C-alpha positions as CSV (number, residue, x, y, z in Angstrom):
1,T,-17.3,70.3,-13.1
2,E,-13.7,71.3,-13.9
3,I,-13.0,74.6,-12.2
4,V,-9.4,74.9,-13.2
5,P,-7.3,72.4,-15.2
6,G,-7.1,69.1,-13.3
7,V,-9.4,70.3,-10.4
8,F,-13.0,69.1,-10.4
9,V,-15.9,69.6,-8.0
10,H,-19.2,68.0,-7.4
11,N,-21.5,70.7,-6.0
12,P,-25.1,69.5,-5.4
13,P,-27.8,71.9,-4.3
14,P,-27.7,72.5,-0.5
15,A,-30.3,70.4,1.2
16,P,-30.9,68.1,4.1
17,L,-30.5,64.4,3.7
18,T,-33.7,63.0,2.0
19,P,-34.6,59.8,0.1
20,E,-35.1,62.1,-2.9
21,N,-31.4,63.1,-2.9
22,G,-30.1,59.8,-1.5
23,G,-27.8,61.7,0.8
24,D,-25.9,63.4,-2.1
25,I,-25.6,66.8,-0.5
26,A,-21.8,67.4,0.0
27,N,-19.3,69.3,-2.1
28,L,-16.7,66.8,-3.3
29,G,-13.4,67.4,-5.0
30,V,-11.0,65.6,-7.4
31,V,-7.5,66.6,-8.3
32,I,-5.9,64.8,-11.3
33,G,-2.1,65.1,-11.4
34,D,0.4,63.9,-13.9
35,D,0.9,60.6,-12.0
36,S,-2.1,60.0,-9.8
37,V,-5.4,61.3,-8.5
38,A,-6.6,62.5,-5.1
39,V,-10.2,62.7,-3.9
40,I,-11.3,65.3,-1.4
41,D,-14.3,63.9,0.4
42,P,-15.6,60.8,-1.2
43,G,-19.3,61.4,-0.6
44,G,-22.0,60.2,1.7
45,S,-22.6,56.6,0.7
46,R,-21.1,53.7,-1.1
47,A,-23.3,54.5,-4.2
48,I,-22.1,58.1,-4.2
49,G,-18.5,56.9,-3.9
50,E,-19.0,54.5,-6.8
51,A,-20.5,57.3,-9.0
52,L,-17.5,59.5,-8.2
53,F,-15.1,56.7,-9.0
54,A,-16.9,56.2,-12.3
55,A,-16.7,59.9,-13.1
56,I,-12.9,59.8,-12.4
57,R,-12.5,56.7,-14.6
58,A,-14.4,58.5,-17.4
59,R,-11.6,61.2,-17.3
60,T,-8.4,59.2,-16.5
61,D,-7.0,55.8,-15.8
62,K,-4.4,57.1,-13.4
63,P,-4.5,55.5,-9.9
64,V,-6.4,57.2,-7.1
65,T,-3.7,57.2,-4.5
66,A,-5.3,59.4,-1.8
67,V,-8.7,60.0,-0.3
68,I,-8.6,63.0,1.9
69,I,-11.5,63.5,4.3
70,T,-12.1,67.1,5.4
71,H,-14.1,66.1,8.5
72,M,-16.1,63.2,10.0
73,H,-19.7,64.0,8.9
74,P,-21.2,61.1,6.9
75,D,-22.1,63.1,3.8
76,H,-18.3,63.8,3.4
77,S,-16.8,60.5,4.5
78,F,-19.1,57.5,3.9
79,G,-17.9,56.9,0.3
80,A,-14.3,56.3,1.4
81,E,-14.5,52.5,1.4
82,V,-14.9,52.4,-2.4
83,F,-11.6,54.1,-2.9
84,A,-9.8,52.1,-0.2
85,E,-10.9,48.9,-1.9
86,A,-9.3,50.3,-5.1
87,G,-6.0,50.9,-3.3
88,A,-6.2,54.5,-2.1
89,E,-4.9,55.6,1.2
90,V,-7.6,57.3,3.3
91,I,-6.2,60.4,5.1
92,G,-7.8,62.7,7.7
93,H,-7.2,64.8,10.7
94,D,-5.6,62.9,13.6
95,N,-8.9,63.1,15.5
96,L,-11.0,61.8,12.6
97,A,-10.9,58.1,13.6
98,S,-12.2,58.8,17.1
99,G,-14.8,61.2,15.8
100,I,-16.2,58.5,13.5
101,E,-15.9,55.7,16.0
102,R,-17.9,57.7,18.7
103,R,-20.8,58.3,16.3
104,A,-20.9,55.2,14.1
105,Q,-23.7,53.4,15.9
106,T,-25.9,56.4,16.0
107,W,-25.2,57.1,12.3
108,A,-26.0,53.5,11.4
109,E,-29.6,54.2,12.5
110,S,-30.1,57.9,11.7
111,I,-28.5,58.3,8.3
112,P,-30.6,55.5,6.5
113,A,-33.7,56.9,8.2
114,Q,-33.0,60.3,6.6
115,A,-31.4,59.4,3.2
116,G,-33.4,56.2,2.7
117,A,-32.2,52.6,3.4
118,L,-31.8,51.8,-0.3
119,A,-29.5,54.8,-0.8
120,M,-27.3,53.6,2.0
121,L,-27.2,50.0,0.9
122,G,-23.7,48.6,1.5
123,T,-22.4,51.7,3.1
124,R,-20.2,51.6,6.2
125,P,-18.0,54.1,7.9
126,R,-14.4,53.8,6.9
127,L,-11.7,54.9,9.3
128,P,-8.7,56.6,8.0
129,D,-5.5,54.7,7.3
130,R,-3.5,57.7,8.6
131,G,-4.3,60.7,10.6
132,I,-2.2,63.9,10.5
133,D,-1.6,66.5,13.2
134,T,0.8,68.8,11.3
135,P,0.6,70.3,7.8
136,E,1.7,68.0,5.1
137,D,2.1,68.1,1.3
138,I,1.0,65.4,-1.1
139,T,2.3,65.4,-4.6
140,L,0.4,63.8,-7.5
141,G,2.9,64.7,-10.2
142,G,2.5,68.4,-11.3
143,A,-0.1,68.9,-8.5
144,T,0.6,69.6,-4.9
145,L,-2.0,69.4,-2.2
146,R,-1.2,71.0,1.2
147,L,-3.2,69.3,4.0
148,V,-3.6,71.5,7.1
149,P,-5.3,70.1,10.2
150,V,-7.1,72.9,12.1
151,A,-8.3,73.5,15.6
152,T,-11.9,72.9,16.4
153,A,-14.1,74.7,13.9
154,H,-16.9,72.8,12.2
155,T,-15.8,69.7,14.1
156,D,-12.8,68.7,16.2
157,N,-11.3,67.0,13.2
158,D,-11.3,69.5,10.3
159,L,-8.7,69.4,7.6
160,T,-8.2,71.9,4.8
161,V,-6.8,71.0,1.4
162,Y,-5.1,73.6,-0.7
163,H,-4.2,73.0,-4.3
164,V,-1.0,74.9,-4.5
165,E,-0.8,75.4,-8.3
166,S,-4.3,76.9,-8.7
167,G,-4.9,78.4,-5.2
168,T,-8.1,76.3,-4.8
169,L,-9.0,75.7,-1.2
170,F,-11.2,72.9,0.0
171,T,-12.5,73.3,3.5
């Protein structure tokens, strides 16, 4: 859904992971600038990431240059590999990689048990290419995203994303 020009959200009904929803429970965002595209949280599986990528391609052929992960939880981060394979840089809080690494083995067992093995087929955790520990702006051409790492809140690796032009905040 386009909420303001160039800013899209995927907002599924709030629910626990189940085979019926295939793990598609997280709010996801996409910002299309004049030059490129950024994804805010790529979804909870390879399949969700692929569906998000297809939805982006239905709207633009601009390159997806950044995938910004707001925190480590699988429903927000497990679709990152799809975009990394397409050339996007995966960015998160400086603590994101260690948060994912500490839990990857547990998630490899627990997430398919909850969302269904078929829904998680081909899904693997993807570590960020870069972690940030101070605020940083990313420009997409006519669209600026301000990334702000925050102290422990929902996790110890939370990052907010603020679309400067519209005042839209992703948390």
